[in-house]
N, C-alpha and C positions, 0 to 999 in steps of 0.2 A: 349104488348100482343105478344106472340110468336106463330105464325101460318104460315103454308104454304100449298099451294094447288099444285096439279100436273095437267098439261095440256098436251095434245098431241101436239108435235112440228110440225110445218108446214115446209116441206122440200122445199126449193127454190133453183133453179139452180143458181150457182154463176155467177157473171158477166163475160163475155167473155174477158174483157180487164184487168183482174187481172194479175200481174206479174207471169210468169211461169218458168223463167229461172234465175239461180243465176247470179249475175252481177260481184261480186268481193269478195275477202277475206280480212278480217281485220287481217293483219299480223304485229306483233311487240311486243306483250307481251312476255317476255323472258322466263318465267317458270310458269308451272301450268295452270289451266283453266281460262277462262274469266268468272267471276262470275255474272256480270250484264251488261246490255246494255240499253241505253236510247237515243231516238231520240229527237232533239230539236223541239220546237213547230212548226216550219215551215217545218220540215221534210227533211231539206237539209243536216244536219250534225248529227252525233251521237257520244256518249261517251261510253267507255267501262271501266269496273273495273276489275282488274286482281288480281290473287293470288300473282303476283310479286310486290304488293304494289304500283302500279301506276294506274292512270286514264289517258286514252288517248282519244284525240279528232280527229275525222276522217271526211273526205268528202267521204262517201261511193259511191257517184255517179260519182266520177272521179277516173281514174286509176293513180297510182303512176308513174311519169315519169321515176323513177329509175328502174321500172320493165322492164325486157328485152322485153316483148311484150306489149308495151304501146299503140299500135294502137287498135282502137275499134274492138271488136269481135262480129259478128252477134249473135243474140239470139239463132238461130237454132244450131250454133256451140257450144254455151255455154251449151246447154242442154246435149250435148254429152260429155262434158269435165268432167274429174274427179275433185274432190274437190281440189286436190293438183295442178292441172293445171290452176285453175282460176286465173285471174290477181289480183294484190294487190291493194286495195283501197288506196287513198291518205291520209297519216298521216299528221296531222296539228300541234298538240301540245301534250306534255306529262307533267302530273302533278304528282310529287312524294313527294312534301314537306308536312310534317305533318302526314305521314302514317307510323306507326310502326308495323302494322299487315295487313294481306290480306284484301282487300276491298270487302265488301259483298253487298253494296247497294249504288246507286247513283241517283241523280236527278239534274235538271237544271231549272232555272226560264225561263219565256217566252221570256225575252230579251237576253238570253244566256250570261248573265254577272256574274251570281252567280252559282257556282258548290257546290252541297251538297253531301257529301259522308260519309261512316262509316268505321272506322278502329277498328274492334273488338267492344269495348264498348264506343268508342269515336266518336262524331259527328264533322266532319270537314267542315268548310265553306271556300271556296277558290274563289278568284277573277279570272275569266276566262281569262281576258286580261293580267294581270300582273303575274299570276301563284302564287301569294302570298297568304298564309293562313290569312284569316281575323279573324276567331274565331274558338275555339275548345270548345265543350260542353261535359262535363263528368258527370257521375252520375248513369248510368245504371249498374246493377250488372250482366248482361248477354249480350251476343253478340247482336248487333243491326242487325235486319233482314231486315228492310225496312226504307227508308227515303222519305220525300216528302217536296217540297219547294213550297210556294205559288207563284202565277203567277208573282207577283211583287218582289219576293225575300225578303220579309220582315218577313215571318213566317216560321219556320222550325219545322218539326215533325219527331220523330224517334220512331219506334216500335221495341221492344226488346224481346229476349228470356226470360227475367225476368218477362214477363207478363204485362208490362206497356207501355204506349205511353206518351212521353214527348213533350210538346209544348213550343217552345222558341220564344221570340220576337227578331228578327234580328236587330231591330233598337236600342235596349237597350244595355248598356255597361255591364249589368249583364249577367252572365252565368247560372243563376238559372232559371229553367223552370217556365213559368207563370201558367202552369197547368199540372198535371199528371193524366192520365186516368188509373185507377187500377181495372177495372171491369173484365178483363179477368182472367180465372182460370188456364191458361197455356200460353205457348209462343204465342206472337202476331206475326203472320207471315207476315202481310202486313198492310199498312196504306195508304189511299188516301183521297183527299179532293175534295169537290165540291164548286165552287165559282160562284157568280153572280155579274157582274160588278166589278171584282177584289175584292169582299168582301167575305171572308170565311164564308160559311153558313152551311156546313155539313162535318163531319169527319167520314170516314167509315173504320172499322178495321175488319180483319179476324184473327181467332185464332185457334190454335190446339185443343182447347176445343170444337170445332164444332159450334161456335157461330159467326154470322156476326152482328156486332154492328154499328148502325148509330147514331151519336151524332148531334143533332140539336143545333148548336152553338148559334143561335139567341134566341131560346126559352129555352135553357138549359135542353133539354130532350134527353133521350137515348132509342132507340128501339133495341131490341135484337131478332134476327131471328135464330132459331135452325134448322139445316138441318138434325137432327137425331142423334141417339146414335152412338158412334164409327166412326164419320165422322170428320176427322181432316181437317181443311181448310188451304190451303197453300198459296193462293193468291186471290186477288179480283181486278177487273178492271171494269170500266164503259164505256159505249158508249159515243161518242162525244156529244150527246144530253142529256146524263145523264138519259135517260128513262129506260135503261136496264143495268144489271150488269152481269159479268161473274165470276164464282167462281170455282177455281180448288181445288181438294181434294187430300189427300195423297193416296187414293185408286185408283187414276188415272182417276176418273170421273170429268167431267166439266159440271157445271150447268149454265144455262142462266135464269135470273130472270127478271121479270117486277117490277121495283122498286116502282111504285105508288101503286100497289096492293099486293106486297110481294108474288107473285106467281111464281112458277117454270114453265118455258116455255118448259123445256125438262129435 
């Protein structure tokens, strides 16, 4: 059943201890924009995907010793600094093997041992420690927009411009997807998963066709939520407790939903 309700949002003052000053810049990609960024599960490191066909691993909390002003800068001073004057974060590793096109999506498992990335229509699996490509999955007929890796790094999903989501078993020698989701009528802009005790239980996709689809893996059911006509969904993310979801739209709107009741909170 496709239904949604609208509620008045409650405005709550943000916590006073939220970061308010930029700390450092991630400098190193040689040409073009950074297309994606992802933090590790512990929040200590991050990876970036660039138009220059590289993925880079950083420690954004430490300053690069090679930077000429490597001494700590007070937060009050950082607030007044221009973006070009901010210190450089510490680069750790660069991954360039297996990429023939700019990288548009990245993810990393909870143990930070498996890197998942997309190079146009190809899904690339890389060992974080050795920097070696472990697997390459092909089959999409359009650019891959979003990738996601299960917490243990055993299941890989890719969402594509061709309107499909492909699911791969990382433990198998086969490069054929174990399942392909074909319900979207337009480009699938993002895919995410919900797990319980490291067991995949839900797959959530957003699409340019305006639908948010939730797949119950255990029961084999699909729920489709329609945000209205002419509303293209560009991304979906859920809160850490999985109770709420955030949907961004092509028209610039951001909607917060309560997942248990499928209601819009704002």
